[in-house]
C-alpha positions in Angstrom: 205.8 163.3 138.6 206.9 165.8 135.9 205.4 166.3 132.5 207.1 168.3 129.7 205.4 168.9 126.3 206.8 170.2 123.1 205.4 170.6 119.5 206.9 169.6 116.2 204.7 170.6 113.2 201.6 168.3 113.5 203.2 166.1 116.1 204.0 166.6 119.8 206.1 165.0 122.4 205.1 164.3 126.0 208.0 163.5 128.3 207.0 162.0 131.6 209.2 161.3 134.6 208.1 159.5 137.8 204.9 157.4 138.3 201.8 157.2 136.2 199.3 155.9 138.6 195.8 156.5 140.1 197.1 159.8 141.6 198.9 161.2 138.5 197.1 159.7 135.5 194.6 162.6 135.2 197.5 165.1 134.8 199.0 162.9 132.0 195.6 162.7 130.3 195.1 166.4 130.5 198.5 167.1 129.0 197.8 164.7 126.0 194.3 166.1 125.5 195.6 169.7 125.5 198.1 168.7 122.7 195.2 167.2 120.7 193.1 170.3 121.2 196.1 172.3 119.9 196.1 170.3 116.7 198.7 167.5 117.4 197.8 164.6 115.1 200.6 162.3 116.2 201.8 162.2 119.8 205.0 160.6 121.1 204.9 159.8 124.8 208.4 159.4 126.2 208.2 156.9 129.1 211.9 156.4 129.4 211.9 158.1 132.9 208.7 156.5 134.1 209.4 154.6 137.3 206.0 152.9 137.6 202.7 152.6 135.7 199.6 151.0 137.1 196.3 150.0 135.5 194.9 153.6 135.8 197.9 154.9 134.0 197.7 152.3 131.2 194.0 153.1 130.9 194.7 156.8 130.5 197.3 156.1 127.7 195.0 153.6 125.9 191.9 155.9 126.1 193.8 158.8 124.7 195.4 156.6 122.0 191.9 155.5 120.9 190.7 159.1 120.8 193.7 160.1 118.7 193.3 157.1 116.4 189.6 157.9 115.9 190.7 161.4 114.6 193.3 159.9 112.3 196.3 160.3 114.5 198.7 157.9 116.2 200.3 157.6 119.6 203.8 156.2 120.0 205.5 155.2 123.2 209.3 155.9 123.2 211.8 154.5 125.7 209.6 151.7 127.0 211.2 149.4 129.6 211.2 145.7 129.2 208.6 145.4 132.0 206.2 147.9 130.4 206.6 146.3 127.0 205.9 142.9 128.4 202.8 144.2 130.3 201.5 145.8 127.0 202.1 142.5 125.2 200.5 140.3 127.8 197.4 142.5 128.1 197.2 142.9 124.2 197.3 146.7 124.8 200.4 147.0 122.5 198.0 147.2 119.5 197.1 150.8 120.5 200.6 152.1 120.2 203.7 152.3 118.0 206.6 151.2 120.2 210.0 152.8 119.8 213.4 152.6 121.4 213.6 156.4 121.7 212.2 159.7 120.6 214.4 160.1 117.5 213.3 156.7 116.2 209.6 157.7 116.7 210.2 161.0 114.9 212.0 159.4 112.0 209.0 157.0 111.5 206.5 159.9 111.6 208.6 161.8 109.0 208.9 158.7 106.8 205.1 158.3 107.0 204.5 161.9 106.1 206.8 161.7 103.1 205.2 158.5 101.8 201.8 160.2 102.0 202.9 163.2 99.9 204.3 161.0 97.1 
């Protein structure tokens, strides 16, 4: 598994490739928590290169999305596969995330939200 993080103002992007499972979920959680500690209010998790995600991986994403939401932020998933999207819908976990086709779409939504809050 590979994790790459980057910052954009008050938002951050976490790009993950490989599996998010019982063996790797803690590294994903640590990366997200580090971004929150650095002040990221909105986090986009790019899952377009994730090959598999198990219940531990889903739990890590949901737990961090809840924490972020509690502090007024949002977590978006970008590049979700049909399988992942269907899993999120069946388990009703989709309610914890904003779902986007790609990173640019997620960034555009964050920018639009920020602009609407300033006017």
